C-alpha positions as CSV (number, residue, x, y, z in Angstrom):
1,M,12.7,-4.1,-4.7
2,S,10.7,-4.1,-2.1
3,F,7.0,-2.2,-1.4
4,T,4.6,-2.1,1.2
5,G,1.6,0.2,1.7
6,S,-1.9,0.3,2.7
7,N,-5.8,0.7,0.8
8,T,-9.5,2.0,2.1
9,F,-10.4,-1.2,2.2
10,G,-8.6,-1.9,5.5
11,C,-5.9,-3.8,3.5
12,D,-2.2,-4.2,4.3
13,I,0.0,-5.4,1.7
14,S,4.3,-6.1,1.4
15,G,6.2,-7.7,-1.1
16,T,9.3,-7.6,-3.9
17,F,9.3,-7.0,-6.9
18,T,12.8,-10.2,-8.4
19,Q,13.9,-8.8,-12.1
20,E,15.1,-11.6,-14.6
21,G,18.1,-10.7,-15.8
22,T,18.4,-7.7,-17.7
23,N,14.7,-7.9,-19.1
24,N,11.5,-6.2,-18.2
25,V,10.0,-9.5,-16.8
26,F,9.8,-9.9,-12.7
27,D,8.9,-12.4,-10.6
28,V,6.6,-10.8,-7.8
29,S,5.8,-12.2,-4.6
30,M,3.2,-10.1,-1.8
31,T,1.1,-11.0,1.1
32,I,-2.1,-9.4,1.9
33,T,-3.7,-9.1,5.2
34,G,-6.4,-6.7,6.6
35,T,-9.5,-6.6,7.8
36,V,-12.7,-8.5,7.4
37,D,-13.6,-5.1,4.7
38,C,-10.3,-6.2,2.8
39,P,-11.8,-8.5,0.1
40,I,-8.4,-10.7,-0.6
41,T,-6.0,-11.9,1.4
42,G,-3.1,-14.3,2.0
43,S,0.5,-15.2,0.3
44,M,1.0,-15.5,-3.6
45,T,3.5,-15.1,-6.6
46,G,3.0,-13.9,-10.3
47,L,5.1,-11.8,-13.0
48,G,5.3,-8.2,-13.7
49,F,6.7,-5.8,-15.5
50,E,6.8,-2.1,-15.6
51,S,6.2,0.9,-18.1
52,S,6.1,4.4,-18.2
53,S,2.3,4.4,-19.4
54,D,-0.8,4.7,-16.5
55,Y,-2.6,1.0,-18.1
56,F,-5.7,2.1,-16.0
57,D,-5.5,5.3,-15.5
58,I,-5.6,5.9,-12.0
59,N,-3.4,8.9,-12.0
60,E,-5.2,10.6,-14.8
61,W,-3.0,8.3,-18.0
62,Q,0.1,10.9,-16.4
63,P,4.1,9.2,-17.5
64,G,5.4,7.9,-15.0
65,T,7.0,4.6,-13.7
66,Y,4.3,2.0,-13.1
67,L,4.9,-1.7,-11.6
68,Y,2.0,-4.6,-13.1
69,A,2.1,-7.6,-11.9
70,D,-0.4,-11.2,-12.4
71,M,-1.0,-12.8,-9.5
72,L,-1.7,-15.8,-9.3
73,G,-3.3,-17.0,-6.1
74,S,-7.0,-18.8,-4.6
75,T,-8.6,-14.9,-6.3
76,P,-6.5,-14.3,-9.7
77,F,-5.7,-10.4,-9.8
78,V,-4.4,-8.2,-12.1
79,F,-2.6,-4.8,-9.5
80,E,-0.7,-1.7,-10.7
81,I,1.6,0.5,-8.0
82,Y,2.4,3.8,-8.7
83,Q,5.1,6.1,-6.8
84,P,3.6,9.5,-7.1
85,Q,5.9,12.1,-7.2
């Protein structure tokens, strides 16, 4: 699955989640570009998983489909993706 997006910091994000077989584990690659206000830029890879739980409360704990990834780049971080219905 491919994804693209942007945020209020002027960051443009694109990447892919590639499922490992039939497991709930994904190889994730992502590139972030942006303005001087974008805190993280560059290309990185990591591991991800899909969940029906909103672990970071970005959607007021509502059920849905959420993708999480632990990215390993110059600045490691974890992120959550939620597609509003």
